[in-house]
PAZA-355431 format. One record per residue (C-alpha): residue in three letters; residue number from 1; z, y, x. Coordinates in steps of 0.001 Angstrom, whole numbers, plus 500000, padded with zeros to 6 digits. Layout:
% residues N
ATOM  rest   nr      pz      py      px
ATOM   ALA  NUM       Z       Y       X
...
This chain:
% residues 189
ATOM  rest   nr      pz      py      px
ATOM   MET    1  634435  141349  190851
ATOM   VAL    2  637960  139824  190956
ATOM   ASN    3  640968  142022  190457
ATOM   ARG    4  643328  141646  193313
ATOM   ARG    5  646973  142144  192946
ATOM   SER    6  648505  145320  194066
ATOM   PHE    7  652193  145492  194739
ATOM   ALA    8  654520  148293  193593
ATOM   LYS    9  655665  150474  196330
ATOM   LYS   10  658753  151810  194619
ATOM   PHE   11  661692  150213  193048
ATOM   HIS   12  661281  151888  189738
ATOM   ASP   13  657543  150994  189565
ATOM   SER   14  658257  147352  190131
ATOM   LYS   15  658475  144578  187567
ATOM   PRO   16  661017  141746  187750
ATOM   ALA   17  659878  138567  189439
ATOM   VAL   18  659208  135790  187021
ATOM   SER   19  662213  133857  188469
ATOM   GLU   20  664418  136916  187816
ATOM   MET   21  663511  137048  184175
ATOM   ASP   22  665518  135307  181410
ATOM   PRO   23  663482  132281  180358
ATOM   ILE   24  663177  133765  176857
ATOM   GLU   25  661418  136891  178244
ATOM   ARG   26  658825  134839  180157
ATOM   SER   27  655413  134422  178472
ATOM   GLU   28  654403  130899  177643
ATOM   LEU   29  652144  130693  180678
ATOM   GLN   30  654962  132140  182960
ATOM   GLY   31  657255  129525  181590
ATOM   ILE   32  654839  126597  182376
ATOM   ILE   33  654199  127846  185924
ATOM   SER   34  657725  128900  186760
ATOM   ALA   35  659101  125445  185674
ATOM   VAL   36  656832  123910  188243
ATOM   VAL   37  657591  126341  190986
ATOM   GLU   38  661342  126522  190392
ATOM   GLY   39  661407  122657  190048
ATOM   GLN   40  660324  122606  193662
ATOM   GLY   41  663234  124968  194625
ATOM   LEU   42  660987  127926  195183
ATOM   TRP   43  660891  131388  193534
ATOM   CYS   44  658025  132420  191212
ATOM   GLU   45  657358  136040  192182
ATOM   GLU   46  654463  136671  189805
ATOM   VAL   47  651800  135234  187507
ATOM   VAL   48  648761  137463  187113
ATOM   ILE   49  645407  136816  185297
ATOM   GLY   50  642647  138837  186852
ATOM   GLY   51  638838  138699  187146
ATOM   SER   52  636455  139144  184210
ATOM   PRO   53  635682  137032  181249
ATOM   GLY   54  633944  133861  182523
ATOM   ASP   55  635319  134407  185956
ATOM   ARG   56  639021  134436  185560
ATOM   VAL   57  641408  134170  188367
ATOM   LEU   58  645007  132997  187733
ATOM   SER   59  647145  134143  190725
ATOM   VAL   60  650529  132637  191270
ATOM   VAL   61  652700  134156  194013
ATOM   ILE   62  655632  132008  195273
ATOM   ASP   63  658237  132464  197877
ATOM   ARG   64  661314  131019  199401
ATOM   ILE   65  664129  133374  199052
ATOM   ASP   66  667054  131265  200281
ATOM   GLU   67  666022  131027  203873
ATOM   GLU   68  664137  133023  206551
ATOM   ASN   69  661214  130578  206844
ATOM   GLY   70  658269  131112  204714
ATOM   VAL   71  656430  128590  202439
ATOM   SER   72  654347  125962  204283
ATOM   LEU   73  650677  125311  203483
ATOM   ASP   74  651640  121799  202454
ATOM   THR   75  654031  123239  199960
ATOM   ILE   76  651466  125637  198738
ATOM   ALA   77  649006  122614  198308
ATOM   THR   78  651634  120672  196326
ATOM   ILE   79  652541  123602  194031
ATOM   THR   80  648862  124120  193478
ATOM   GLN   81  648341  120495  192424
ATOM   GLU   82  651416  120518  190244
ATOM   VAL   83  650598  123841  188536
ATOM   SER   84  647058  122544  187939
ATOM   GLY   85  648387  119304  186421
ATOM   ALA   86  650782  121226  184158
ATOM   LEU   87  647975  123420  182926
ATOM   ASP   88  645603  120507  182503
ATOM   ALA   89  648331  118922  180261
ATOM   GLN   90  647953  121936  177859
ATOM   GLY   91  644634  120453  176683
ATOM   ASP   92  641576  122580  175938
ATOM   SER   93  643544  125731  175351
ATOM   ILE   94  645789  127144  177936
ATOM   PRO   95  648263  129960  176884
ATOM   GLU   96  646820  133513  177653
ATOM   LEU   97  643561  131865  179037
ATOM   GLY   98  642374  129985  176068
ATOM   ALA   99  639542  127618  176837
ATOM   GLU  100  638063  129953  179483
ATOM   SER  101  637277  128590  183028
ATOM   TYR  102  639447  129940  185732
ATOM   THR  103  640225  129701  189373
ATOM   LEU  104  643811  129018  190361
ATOM   GLU  105  645121  130764  193525
ATOM   VAL  106  648662  129877  194626
ATOM   SER  107  649872  132163  197616
ATOM   THR  108  652915  133855  199140
ATOM   PRO  109  653418  137524  199035
ATOM   GLY  110  652458  137939  202755
ATOM   THR  111  653877  140485  205265
ATOM   ASP  112  652132  143409  203621
ATOM   ARG  113  654176  143281  200424
ATOM   PRO  114  656366  146371  200126
ATOM   LEU  115  660012  145592  199763
ATOM   VAL  116  660932  146895  196267
ATOM   ARG  117  663337  144364  194729
ATOM   LYS  118  666784  143359  195885
ATOM   HIS  119  665690  139970  196789
ATOM   HIS  120  662898  141317  198970
ATOM   TRP  121  665523  143210  201022
ATOM   GLU  122  667930  140289  201168
ATOM   LYS  123  665314  137898  202514
ATOM   ASN  124  664595  140306  205405
ATOM   LEU  125  668121  141018  206303
ATOM   GLY  126  668275  141979  210031
ATOM   ARG  127  664576  142740  210225
ATOM   ILE  128  662928  145896  211332
ATOM   VAL  129  660897  147791  208459
ATOM   SER  130  658810  150783  208224
ATOM   VAL  131  660136  152778  205315
ATOM   SER  132  659846  156225  203735
ATOM   ILE  133  663230  157630  202809
ATOM   ASP  134  663073  160289  200128
ATOM   ASP  135  659342  160380  200481
ATOM   ASP  136  659455  161614  204081
ATOM   GLU  137  657271  160276  206813
ATOM   PRO  138  657747  156541  207517
ATOM   THR  139  660481  155671  209908
ATOM   GLN  140  661525  152424  211590
ATOM   ALA  141  664893  150945  210502
ATOM   LYS  142  666806  147688  210641
ATOM   ILE  143  668038  146269  207445
ATOM   HIS  144  671973  146061  207961
ATOM   SER  145  673055  145005  204437
ATOM   VAL  146  672008  144822  200887
ATOM   ASP  147  673992  145339  197681
ATOM   ALA  148  673128  145855  193936
ATOM   GLN  149  672458  149434  194302
ATOM   GLY  150  670615  149648  197595
ATOM   VAL  151  670294  149022  201272
ATOM   GLU  152  672277  149970  204350
ATOM   LEU  153  669703  150882  207069
ATOM   ILE  154  670147  151594  210758
ATOM   VAL  155  667456  154204  211516
ATOM   ILE  156  665687  153719  214913
ATOM   THR  157  664537  156782  216928
ATOM   PRO  158  662066  155962  219605
ATOM   GLY  159  662967  156836  223146
ATOM   ALA  160  662182  160382  224135
ATOM   LYS  161  659740  159167  226823
ATOM   LYS  162  657743  156057  227305
ATOM   GLY  163  660018  153395  228712
ATOM   MET  164  663254  154980  227461
ATOM   PRO  165  665285  152766  225097
ATOM   ALA  166  665258  153536  221400
ATOM   LYS  167  668353  154989  219680
ATOM   TYR  168  670045  153204  216819
ATOM   ALA  169  671847  155351  214299
ATOM   SER  170  674990  154308  212423
ATOM   PRO  171  674164  152398  209315
ATOM   VAL  172  673549  154527  206122
ATOM   HIS  173  673405  153364  202501
ATOM   TYR  174  670407  154369  200523
ATOM   ASP  175  669866  153592  196834
ATOM   PHE  176  666813  151618  196082
ATOM   GLU  177  665229  154631  194236
ATOM   HIS  178  665190  156653  197605
ATOM   LEU  179  663101  154078  199450
ATOM   THR  180  659401  153691  199244
ATOM   ASN  181  656543  151863  201182
ATOM   ALA  182  659038  149568  202886
ATOM   VAL  183  657149  147024  204799
ATOM   VAL  184  658440  144435  207301
ATOM   GLN  185  657393  145101  210924
ATOM   VAL  186  656162  141825  212348
ATOM   GLN  187  658053  141219  215710
ATOM   LEU  188  656365  139127  218263
ATOM   LYS  189  658723  137113  220331
């Protein structure tokens, strides 16, 4: 059975993205892969080895944080080929994998990734999220602004009756530590 990645739901449980790490802090494998990803102007979110011996899965999660658009399938295919080439160039022994066979998976975080890092919130500025504030029940809110300590949210209260307009509260700042299970709500246009 393959180990699938599971995202942290809270800021203090999250690890820095590979692209956030000082190059000296990165493992050799992270360094090889992030050089390819960042060389294409993308963000390397994480590099994870899963699976079991003889059936390893190397998962690479990439993103585009400088614009609202996501990463195209063509870009994922290009990154996959380039990462594969960089790993093949390592010869018979790949750092952290050795000579073991593996399956390479390159993907994006997807819409179900909780927002736990500053750059997650910044990428989704202006969007509606479902978020638990101070471990209360999830509420809908619009991301108004982001700073180094937290996020300014506009909490949305549904209309009292069906068909009545929602109410938008004034923006309130919350430290990252007070926000959990924040997930972007996909808005169909």
